Biopython code that builds the backbone (N, CA, C, O; Angstrom):
import numpy as np
from Bio.PDB.StructureBuilder import StructureBuilder

atoms = [
    (1, "UNK", "N", (129.830, 78.021, 123.711)),
    (1, "UNK", "CA", (130.836, 77.742, 122.722)),
    (1, "UNK", "C", (132.197, 77.586, 123.413)),
    (1, "UNK", "O", (132.525, 78.326, 124.340)),
    (2, "UNK", "N", (132.965, 76.625, 122.950)),
    (2, "UNK", "CA", (134.292, 76.412, 123.507)),
    (2, "UNK", "C", (135.265, 77.363, 122.877)),
    (2, "UNK", "O", (135.239, 77.585, 121.667)),
    (3, "UNK", "N", (136.138, 77.932, 123.705)),
    (3, "UNK", "CA", (137.166, 78.836, 123.175)),
    (3, "UNK", "C", (138.295, 77.968, 122.540)),
    (3, "UNK", "O", (138.976, 77.222, 123.244)),
    (4, "UNK", "N", (138.473, 78.077, 121.243)),
    (4, "UNK", "CA", (139.501, 77.377, 120.583)),
    (4, "UNK", "C", (140.771, 78.237, 120.480)),
    (4, "UNK", "O", (140.705, 79.435, 120.201)),
    (5, "UNK", "N", (141.896, 77.615, 120.706)),
    (5, "UNK", "CA", (143.141, 78.337, 120.638)),
    (5, "UNK", "C", (143.827, 77.993, 119.307)),
    (5, "UNK", "O", (144.937, 77.464, 119.281)),
    (6, "UNK", "N", (143.140, 78.307, 118.215)),
    (6, "UNK", "CA", (143.636, 78.003, 116.875)),
    (6, "UNK", "C", (143.728, 79.252, 116.069)),
    (6, "UNK", "O", (142.920, 80.167, 116.233)),
    (7, "UNK", "N", (144.709, 79.310, 115.190)),
    (7, "UNK", "CA", (144.789, 80.371, 114.249)),
    (7, "UNK", "C", (144.983, 79.756, 112.871)),
    (7, "UNK", "O", (146.039, 79.189, 112.591)),
    (8, "UNK", "N", (143.975, 79.862, 112.007)),
    (8, "UNK", "CA", (144.083, 79.247, 110.669)),
    (8, "UNK", "C", (145.260, 79.799, 109.884)),
    (8, "UNK", "O", (145.742, 80.896, 110.164)),
    (9, "UNK", "N", (145.706, 79.059, 108.931)),
    (9, "UNK", "CA", (146.787, 79.464, 108.052)),
    (9, "UNK", "C", (146.294, 80.608, 107.152)),
    (9, "UNK", "O", (145.088, 80.810, 107.009)),
    (10, "UNK", "N", (147.240, 81.362, 106.540)),
    (10, "UNK", "CA", (146.810, 82.462, 105.656)),
    (10, "UNK", "C", (145.836, 82.006, 104.589)),
    (10, "UNK", "O", (146.066, 81.017, 103.894)),
    (11, "UNK", "N", (144.727, 82.755, 104.471)),
    (11, "UNK", "CA", (143.742, 82.462, 103.440)),
    (11, "UNK", "C", (142.627, 81.500, 103.878)),
    (11, "UNK", "O", (141.770, 81.124, 103.079)),
    (12, "UNK", "N", (142.653, 81.102, 105.184)),
    (12, "UNK", "CA", (141.660, 80.167, 105.640)),
    (12, "UNK", "C", (140.854, 80.703, 106.792)),
    (12, "UNK", "O", (141.313, 81.555, 107.554)),
    (13, "UNK", "N", (139.606, 80.176, 106.914)),
    (13, "UNK", "CA", (138.655, 80.561, 107.983)),
    (13, "UNK", "C", (138.202, 79.282, 108.622)),
    (13, "UNK", "O", (137.982, 78.288, 107.930)),
    (14, "UNK", "N", (138.051, 79.281, 109.977)),
    (14, "UNK", "CA", (137.513, 78.207, 110.676)),
    (14, "UNK", "C", (136.037, 78.468, 110.990)),
    (14, "UNK", "O", (135.704, 79.495, 111.582)),
    (15, "UNK", "N", (135.131, 77.524, 110.589)),
    (15, "UNK", "CA", (133.710, 77.716, 110.725)),
    (15, "UNK", "C", (133.121, 76.602, 111.583)),
    (15, "UNK", "O", (133.496, 75.435, 111.469)),
    (16, "UNK", "N", (132.190, 76.997, 112.443)),
    (16, "UNK", "CA", (131.382, 75.967, 113.153)),
    (16, "UNK", "C", (130.042, 75.861, 112.361)),
    (16, "UNK", "O", (129.227, 76.783, 112.396)),
    (17, "UNK", "N", (129.830, 74.726, 111.650)),
    (17, "UNK", "CA", (128.628, 74.601, 110.884)),
    (17, "UNK", "C", (127.403, 74.673, 111.792)),
    (17, "UNK", "O", (127.407, 74.158, 112.910)),
    (18, "UNK", "N", (126.337, 75.335, 111.279)),
    (18, "UNK", "CA", (125.098, 75.382, 112.035)),
    (18, "UNK", "C", (124.275, 74.127, 111.645)),
    (18, "UNK", "O", (124.477, 73.522, 110.592)),
    (19, "UNK", "N", (123.373, 73.786, 112.518)),
    (19, "UNK", "CA", (122.574, 72.556, 112.277)),
    (19, "UNK", "C", (121.772, 72.727, 111.007)),
    (19, "UNK", "O", (121.303, 73.819, 110.687)),
    (20, "UNK", "N", (121.623, 71.620, 110.284)),
    (20, "UNK", "CA", (120.790, 71.639, 109.045)),
    (20, "UNK", "C", (119.315, 71.699, 109.463)),
    (20, "UNK", "O", (118.898, 71.199, 110.508)),
    (21, "UNK", "N", (118.585, 72.326, 108.603)),
    (21, "UNK", "CA", (117.101, 72.485, 108.852)),
    (21, "UNK", "C", (116.468, 71.077, 108.926)),
    (21, "UNK", "O", (116.777, 70.217, 108.102)),
    (22, "UNK", "N", (115.626, 70.857, 109.868)),
    (22, "UNK", "CA", (114.898, 69.593, 109.908)),
    (22, "UNK", "C", (113.400, 69.780, 109.553)),
    (22, "UNK", "O", (112.620, 68.827, 109.575)),
    (23, "UNK", "N", (113.045, 70.967, 109.244)),
    (23, "UNK", "CA", (111.673, 71.218, 108.834)),
    (23, "UNK", "C", (111.645, 72.092, 107.598)),
    (23, "UNK", "O", (112.361, 73.091, 107.535)),
    (24, "UNK", "N", (110.834, 71.738, 106.617)),
    (24, "UNK", "CA", (110.701, 72.534, 105.405)),
    (24, "UNK", "C", (109.871, 73.787, 105.646)),
    (24, "UNK", "O", (109.220, 73.940, 106.679)),
    (25, "UNK", "N", (109.914, 74.670, 104.667)),
    (25, "UNK", "CA", (109.099, 75.929, 104.841)),
    (25, "UNK", "C", (107.604, 75.677, 104.893)),
    (25, "UNK", "O", (106.844, 76.505, 105.397)),
    (26, "UNK", "N", (107.175, 74.511, 104.362)),
    (26, "UNK", "CA", (105.773, 74.178, 104.433)),
    (26, "UNK", "C", (105.378, 73.419, 105.690)),
    (26, "UNK", "O", (104.217, 73.040, 105.843)),
    (27, "UNK", "N", (106.338, 73.190, 106.601)),
    (27, "UNK", "CA", (106.079, 72.558, 107.864)),
    (27, "UNK", "C", (106.323, 71.071, 107.904)),
    (27, "UNK", "O", (105.994, 70.438, 108.907)),
    (28, "UNK", "N", (106.886, 70.475, 106.861)),
    (28, "UNK", "CA", (107.146, 69.019, 106.870)),
    (28, "UNK", "C", (108.464, 68.771, 107.590)),
    (28, "UNK", "O", (109.453, 69.438, 107.286)),
    (29, "UNK", "N", (108.510, 67.866, 108.504)),
    (29, "UNK", "CA", (109.691, 67.489, 109.249)),
    (29, "UNK", "C", (110.423, 66.424, 108.433)),
    (29, "UNK", "O", (109.829, 65.461, 107.949)),
    (30, "UNK", "N", (111.744, 66.634, 108.296)),
    (30, "UNK", "CA", (112.607, 65.783, 107.546)),
    (30, "UNK", "C", (113.285, 64.754, 108.446)),
    (30, "UNK", "O", (113.703, 65.133, 109.540)),
    (31, "UNK", "N", (113.427, 63.482, 108.072)),
    (31, "UNK", "CA", (114.219, 62.585, 108.894)),
    (31, "UNK", "C", (115.654, 62.921, 108.930)),
    (31, "UNK", "O", (116.174, 63.454, 107.950)),
    (32, "UNK", "N", (116.351, 62.636, 110.026)),
    (32, "UNK", "CA", (117.721, 63.046, 110.183)),
    (32, "UNK", "C", (118.619, 62.596, 109.094)),
    (32, "UNK", "O", (119.495, 63.355, 108.680)),
    (33, "UNK", "N", (118.452, 61.400, 108.602)),
    (33, "UNK", "CA", (119.311, 60.795, 107.564)),
    (33, "UNK", "C", (119.094, 61.406, 106.181)),
    (33, "UNK", "O", (119.912, 61.173, 105.291)),
    (34, "UNK", "N", (118.033, 62.175, 105.962)),
    (34, "UNK", "CA", (117.780, 62.726, 104.658)),
    (34, "UNK", "C", (118.317, 64.158, 104.519)),
    (34, "UNK", "O", (118.348, 64.717, 103.423)),
    (35, "UNK", "N", (118.732, 64.728, 105.633)),
    (35, "UNK", "CA", (119.225, 66.149, 105.551)),
    (35, "UNK", "C", (120.601, 66.183, 104.913)),
    (35, "UNK", "O", (121.414, 65.270, 105.057)),
    (36, "UNK", "N", (120.827, 67.301, 104.187)),
    (36, "UNK", "CA", (122.108, 67.525, 103.536)),
    (36, "UNK", "C", (123.034, 68.201, 104.490)),
    (36, "UNK", "O", (122.652, 68.663, 105.565)),
    (37, "UNK", "N", (124.280, 68.244, 104.056)),
    (37, "UNK", "CA", (125.322, 68.930, 104.864)),
    (37, "UNK", "C", (124.931, 70.438, 104.936)),
    (37, "UNK", "O", (124.496, 71.015, 103.939)),
    (38, "UNK", "N", (125.089, 71.043, 106.099)),
    (38, "UNK", "CA", (124.788, 72.476, 106.174)),
    (38, "UNK", "C", (125.759, 73.281, 105.324)),
    (38, "UNK", "O", (126.911, 72.879, 105.156)),
    (39, "UNK", "N", (125.327, 74.379, 104.801)),
    (39, "UNK", "CA", (126.152, 75.270, 104.027)),
    (39, "UNK", "C", (126.223, 76.643, 104.722)),
    (39, "UNK", "O", (126.576, 77.654, 104.114)),
    (40, "UNK", "N", (125.880, 76.638, 105.993)),
    (40, "UNK", "CA", (125.805, 77.893, 106.751)),
    (40, "UNK", "C", (126.497, 77.660, 108.070)),
    (40, "UNK", "O", (126.326, 76.598, 108.669)),
    (41, "UNK", "N", (127.291, 78.638, 108.555)),
    (41, "UNK", "CA", (128.012, 78.432, 109.782)),
    (41, "UNK", "C", (128.523, 79.766, 110.394)),
    (41, "UNK", "O", (128.490, 80.817, 109.754)),
    (42, "UNK", "N", (128.980, 79.676, 111.621)),
    (42, "UNK", "CA", (129.522, 80.806, 112.329)),
    (42, "UNK", "C", (131.057, 80.770, 112.302)),
    (42, "UNK", "O", (131.688, 79.744, 112.557)),
    (43, "UNK", "N", (131.616, 81.919, 111.986)),
    (43, "UNK", "CA", (133.046, 82.011, 111.921)),
    (43, "UNK", "C", (133.627, 82.034, 113.352)),
    (43, "UNK", "O", (133.239, 82.842, 114.195)),
    (44, "UNK", "N", (134.570, 81.112, 113.580)),
    (44, "UNK", "CA", (135.214, 80.953, 114.870)),
    (44, "UNK", "C", (136.605, 81.628, 114.906)),
    (44, "UNK", "O", (137.012, 82.219, 115.907)),
    (45, "UNK", "N", (137.321, 81.507, 113.741)),
    (45, "UNK", "CA", (138.691, 82.096, 113.671)),
    (45, "UNK", "C", (139.000, 82.413, 112.222)),
    (45, "UNK", "O", (138.526, 81.751, 111.299)),
    (46, "UNK", "N", (139.814, 83.451, 112.050)),
    (46, "UNK", "CA", (140.184, 83.916, 110.673)),
    (46, "UNK", "C", (141.682, 83.978, 110.579)),
    (46, "UNK", "O", (142.348, 84.554, 111.439)),
    (47, "UNK", "N", (142.227, 83.364, 109.502)),
    (47, "UNK", "CA", (143.664, 83.443, 109.305)),
    (47, "UNK", "C", (144.054, 84.761, 108.723)),
    (47, "UNK", "O", (143.207, 85.555, 108.313)),
    (48, "UNK", "N", (145.372, 84.998, 108.687)),
    (48, "UNK", "CA", (145.848, 86.267, 108.090)),
    (48, "UNK", "C", (145.570, 86.364, 106.572)),
    (48, "UNK", "O", (145.167, 85.381, 105.949)),
    (49, "UNK", "N", (145.783, 87.526, 106.001)),
    (49, "UNK", "CA", (145.571, 87.734, 104.573)),
    (49, "UNK", "C", (146.472, 86.816, 103.812)),
    (49, "UNK", "O", (147.561, 86.480, 104.279)),
    (50, "UNK", "N", (146.043, 86.406, 102.656)),
    (50, "UNK", "CA", (146.844, 85.513, 101.732)),
    (50, "UNK", "C", (147.288, 86.393, 100.556)),
    (50, "UNK", "O", (146.713, 87.444, 100.273)),
    (51, "UNK", "N", (148.334, 85.910, 99.892)),
    (51, "UNK", "CA", (148.832, 86.569, 98.738)),
    (51, "UNK", "C", (148.766, 85.567, 97.532)),
    (51, "UNK", "O", (149.220, 84.425, 97.609)),
    (52, "UNK", "N", (148.183, 86.069, 96.445)),
    (52, "UNK", "CA", (148.052, 85.195, 95.253)),
    (52, "UNK", "C", (148.408, 86.043, 93.991)),
    (52, "UNK", "O", (147.764, 87.061, 93.740)),
    (53, "UNK", "N", (149.366, 85.647, 93.252)),
    (53, "UNK", "CA", (149.837, 86.396, 92.092)),
    (53, "UNK", "C", (150.169, 87.836, 92.424)),
    (53, "UNK", "O", (149.892, 88.752, 91.649)),
    (54, "UNK", "N", (150.767, 88.017, 93.586)),
    (54, "UNK", "CA", (151.177, 89.361, 94.063)),
    (54, "UNK", "C", (150.051, 90.189, 94.570)),
    (54, "UNK", "O", (150.300, 91.340, 94.930)),
    (55, "UNK", "N", (148.802, 89.712, 94.640)),
    (55, "UNK", "CA", (147.689, 90.431, 95.147)),
    (55, "UNK", "C", (147.405, 89.981, 96.582)),
    (55, "UNK", "O", (147.460, 88.795, 96.905)),
    (56, "UNK", "N", (147.109, 90.936, 97.406)),
    (56, "UNK", "CA", (146.687, 90.632, 98.843)),
    (56, "UNK", "C", (145.235, 90.317, 98.847)),
    (56, "UNK", "O", (144.418, 91.077, 98.327)),
    (57, "UNK", "N", (144.880, 89.120, 99.473)),
    (57, "UNK", "CA", (143.487, 88.713, 99.525)),
    (57, "UNK", "C", (143.055, 88.779, 101.006)),
    (57, "UNK", "O", (143.600, 88.075, 101.857)),
    (58, "UNK", "N", (142.080, 89.625, 101.284)),
    (58, "UNK", "CA", (141.598, 89.799, 102.651)),
    (58, "UNK", "C", (140.449, 88.852, 102.907)),
    (58, "UNK", "O", (139.806, 88.373, 101.972)),
    (59, "UNK", "N", (140.188, 88.579, 104.183)),
    (59, "UNK", "CA", (139.062, 87.731, 104.560)),
    (59, "UNK", "C", (137.747, 88.468, 104.207)),
    (59, "UNK", "O", (137.636, 89.676, 104.414)),
    (60, "UNK", "N", (136.750, 87.718, 103.670)),
    (60, "UNK", "CA", (135.460, 88.351, 103.376)),
    (60, "UNK", "C", (134.515, 88.488, 104.529)),
    (60, "UNK", "O", (133.422, 89.034, 104.374)),
    (61, "UNK", "N", (134.913, 87.999, 105.697)),
    (61, "UNK", "CA", (134.068, 88.003, 106.881)),
    (61, "UNK", "C", (134.878, 88.078, 108.150)),
    (61, "UNK", "O", (136.098, 87.912, 108.139)),
    (62, "UNK", "N", (134.170, 88.337, 109.270)),
    (62, "UNK", "CA", (134.904, 88.485, 110.544)),
    (62, "UNK", "C", (134.423, 87.423, 111.519)),
    (62, "UNK", "O", (133.440, 86.732, 111.250)),
    (63, "UNK", "N", (135.108, 87.286, 112.650)),
    (63, "UNK", "CA", (134.773, 86.345, 113.703)),
    (63, "UNK", "C", (133.357, 86.670, 114.195)),
    (63, "UNK", "O", (132.975, 87.831, 114.337)),
    (64, "UNK", "N", (132.604, 85.613, 114.446)),
    (64, "UNK", "CA", (131.200, 85.652, 114.907)),
    (64, "UNK", "C", (130.099, 85.973, 113.845)),
    (64, "UNK", "O", (128.902, 85.948, 114.131)),
    (65, "UNK", "N", (130.545, 86.258, 112.680)),
    (65, "UNK", "CA", (129.583, 86.463, 111.599)),
    (65, "UNK", "C", (129.088, 85.082, 111.099)),
    (65, "UNK", "O", (129.801, 84.081, 111.164)),
    (66, "UNK", "N", (127.862, 85.079, 110.609)),
    (66, "UNK", "CA", (127.291, 83.850, 110.034)),
    (66, "UNK", "C", (127.458, 83.932, 108.504)),
    (66, "UNK", "O", (127.150, 84.954, 107.890)),
    (67, "UNK", "N", (127.934, 82.875, 107.926)),
    (67, "UNK", "CA", (128.260, 82.927, 106.502)),
    (67, "UNK", "C", (127.677, 81.702, 105.815)),
    (67, "UNK", "O", (127.408, 80.680, 106.447)),
    (68, "UNK", "N", (127.489, 81.830, 104.508)),
    (68, "UNK", "CA", (127.114, 80.708, 103.636)),
    (68, "UNK", "C", (128.416, 80.368, 102.855)),
    (68, "UNK", "O", (129.147, 81.253, 102.410)),
    (69, "UNK", "N", (128.656, 79.086, 102.718)),
    (69, "UNK", "CA", (129.883, 78.656, 102.050)),
    (69, "UNK", "C", (129.574, 77.549, 101.004)),
    (69, "UNK", "O", (128.488, 76.971, 101.012)),
    (70, "UNK", "N", (130.511, 77.277, 100.141)),
    (70, "UNK", "CA", (130.327, 76.287, 99.094)),
    (70, "UNK", "C", (130.049, 74.931, 99.656)),
    (70, "UNK", "O", (130.614, 74.544, 100.679)),
    (71, "UNK", "N", (129.163, 74.187, 98.982)),
    (71, "UNK", "CA", (128.731, 72.899, 99.482)),
    (71, "UNK", "C", (129.856, 71.893, 99.573)),
    (71, "UNK", "O", (129.907, 71.119, 100.529)),
    (72, "UNK", "N", (130.754, 71.881, 98.616)),
    (72, "UNK", "CA", (131.792, 70.857, 98.585)),
    (72, "UNK", "C", (133.158, 71.432, 98.993)),
    (72, "UNK", "O", (134.171, 70.742, 98.872)),
    (73, "UNK", "N", (133.201, 72.682, 99.473)),
    (73, "UNK", "CA", (134.427, 73.245, 99.838)),
    (73, "UNK", "C", (134.860, 72.919, 101.271)),
    (73, "UNK", "O", (134.044, 72.466, 102.073)),
    (74, "UNK", "N", (136.080, 73.135, 101.584)),
    (74, "UNK", "CA", (136.504, 73.011, 102.990)),
    (74, "UNK", "C", (136.986, 71.655, 103.388)),
    (74, "UNK", "O", (136.801, 70.669, 102.675)),
    (75, "UNK", "N", (137.625, 71.615, 104.569)),
    (75, "UNK", "CA", (138.165, 70.441, 105.228)),
    (75, "UNK", "C", (137.493, 70.246, 106.567)),
    (75, "UNK", "O", (137.591, 71.122, 107.426)),
    (76, "UNK", "N", (136.822, 69.146, 106.777)),
    (76, "UNK", "CA", (136.185, 68.905, 108.022)),
    (76, "UNK", "C", (137.209, 68.414, 109.075)),
    (76, "UNK", "O", (138.107, 67.628, 108.776)),
    (77, "UNK", "N", (137.037, 68.905, 110.299)),
    (77, "UNK", "CA", (137.899, 68.483, 111.436)),
    (77, "UNK", "C", (137.011, 68.301, 112.626)),
    (77, "UNK", "O", (135.954, 68.925, 112.722)),
    (78, "UNK", "N", (137.424, 67.459, 113.531)),
    (78, "UNK", "CA", (136.696, 67.279, 114.827)),
    (78, "UNK", "C", (137.648, 67.676, 115.961)),
    (78, "UNK", "O", (138.727, 67.115, 116.154)),
    (79, "UNK", "N", (137.170, 68.678, 116.690)),
    (79, "UNK", "CA", (137.992, 69.193, 117.849)),
    (79, "UNK", "C", (137.151, 69.179, 119.075)),
    (79, "UNK", "O", (136.101, 69.818, 119.140)),
    (80, "UNK", "N", (137.624, 68.432, 120.069)),
    (80, "UNK", "CA", (136.843, 68.345, 121.331)),
    (80, "UNK", "C", (135.495, 67.769, 121.173)),
    (80, "UNK", "O", (134.587, 68.130, 121.921)),
    (81, "UNK", "N", (135.303, 66.859, 120.204)),
    (81, "UNK", "CA", (134.031, 66.235, 119.966)),
    (81, "UNK", "C", (133.068, 67.038, 119.092)),
    (81, "UNK", "O", (131.964, 66.563, 118.825)),
    (82, "UNK", "N", (133.433, 68.217, 118.643)),
    (82, "UNK", "CA", (132.625, 69.054, 117.794)),
    (82, "UNK", "C", (133.210, 69.093, 116.420)),
    (82, "UNK", "O", (134.424, 69.036, 116.224)),
    (83, "UNK", "N", (132.299, 69.191, 115.456)),
    (83, "UNK", "CA", (132.693, 69.313, 114.041)),
    (83, "UNK", "C", (132.909, 70.760, 113.635)),
    (83, "UNK", "O", (132.102, 71.640, 113.938)),
    (84, "UNK", "N", (134.056, 70.992, 112.919)),
    (84, "UNK", "CA", (134.369, 72.285, 112.387)),
    (84, "UNK", "C", (134.787, 72.132, 110.908)),
    (84, "UNK", "O", (134.936, 71.029, 110.381)),
    (85, "UNK", "N", (134.965, 73.287, 110.285)),
    (85, "UNK", "CA", (135.284, 73.250, 108.890)),
    (85, "UNK", "C", (136.316, 74.333, 108.524)),
    (85, "UNK", "O", (136.065, 75.510, 108.783)),
    (86, "UNK", "N", (137.433, 73.984, 107.949)),
    (86, "UNK", "CA", (138.381, 74.992, 107.454)),
    (86, "UNK", "C", (138.052, 75.255, 105.998)),
    (86, "UNK", "O", (138.065, 74.329, 105.187)),
    (87, "UNK", "N", (137.751, 76.534, 105.640)),
    (87, "UNK", "CA", (137.437, 76.852, 104.281)),
    (87, "UNK", "C", (138.377, 77.998, 103.804)),
    (87, "UNK", "O", (138.845, 78.810, 104.602)),
    (88, "UNK", "N", (138.625, 78.026, 102.510)),
    (88, "UNK", "CA", (139.412, 79.132, 101.950)),
    (88, "UNK", "C", (138.514, 80.347, 101.851)),
    (88, "UNK", "O", (137.288, 80.254, 101.796)),
    (89, "UNK", "N", (139.185, 81.500, 101.829)),
    (89, "UNK", "CA", (138.476, 82.807, 101.739)),
    (89, "UNK", "C", (137.523, 82.759, 100.527)),
    (89, "UNK", "O", (136.395, 83.243, 100.624)),
    (90, "UNK", "N", (137.937, 82.211, 99.440)),
    (90, "UNK", "CA", (137.085, 82.261, 98.187)),
    (90, "UNK", "C", (135.902, 81.288, 98.268)),
    (90, "UNK", "O", (135.006, 81.335, 97.425)),
    (91, "UNK", "N", (135.894, 80.385, 99.302)),
    (91, "UNK", "CA", (134.780, 79.450, 99.449)),
    (91, "UNK", "C", (133.570, 80.137, 100.160)),
    (91, "UNK", "O", (132.486, 79.557, 100.234)),
    (92, "UNK", "N", (133.763, 81.327, 100.658)),
    (92, "UNK", "CA", (132.633, 82.037, 101.353)),
    (92, "UNK", "C", (131.827, 82.658, 100.251)),
    (92, "UNK", "O", (132.361, 83.381, 99.409)),
    (93, "UNK", "N", (130.527, 82.380, 100.248)),
    (93, "UNK", "CA", (129.633, 82.908, 99.227)),
    (93, "UNK", "C", (128.882, 84.205, 99.676)),
    (93, "UNK", "O", (128.608, 85.091, 98.866)),
    (94, "UNK", "N", (128.570, 84.275, 100.964)),
    (94, "UNK", "CA", (127.815, 85.461, 101.435)),
    (94, "UNK", "C", (127.872, 85.452, 102.953)),
    (94, "UNK", "O", (128.123, 84.429, 103.589)),
    (95, "UNK", "N", (127.620, 86.677, 103.529)),
    (95, "UNK", "CA", (127.433, 86.781, 104.987)),
    (95, "UNK", "C", (126.004, 87.087, 105.245)),
    (95, "UNK", "O", (125.352, 87.709, 104.407)),
    (96, "UNK", "N", (125.479, 86.679, 106.370)),
    (96, "UNK", "CA", (124.109, 86.923, 106.734)),
    (96, "UNK", "C", (123.981, 88.336, 107.277)),
    (96, "UNK", "O", (124.762, 88.757, 108.131)),
    (97, "UNK", "N", (123.014, 89.049, 106.788)),
    (97, "UNK", "CA", (122.821, 90.435, 107.261)),
    (97, "UNK", "C", (121.983, 90.480, 108.526)),
    (97, "UNK", "O", (121.724, 91.560, 109.057)),
]
sb = StructureBuilder()
sb.init_structure("model")
sb.init_model(0)
sb.init_chain("A")
sb.init_seg("    ")
for serial, (resi, resn, name, xyz) in enumerate(atoms, 1):
    if name == "N":
        sb.init_residue(resn, " ", resi, " ")
    sb.init_atom(name, np.array(xyz, "f"), 0.0, 1.0, " ", f" {name:<3s}", serial, name[0])
structure = sb.get_structure()
């Protein structure tokens, strides 16, 4: 993994999306063009807490945790030839245990 020297804005998390599954649970291999966007990724950087309506909003996850995020949330960016995603704290649905 490349060390990125980025600090997301308050309320945002930088995620490195994990590769989409190319094989179904029953063992069928999917062609590359039929796979959907991944909704799972590893947290690379976390921005500071955000404030909304006077309430402090903390990050729901930490660096190096694997998270599931909303399918249509976030902003895609390409840094050093790799794809990353900036998502809001509220776009994180769950962390992998």
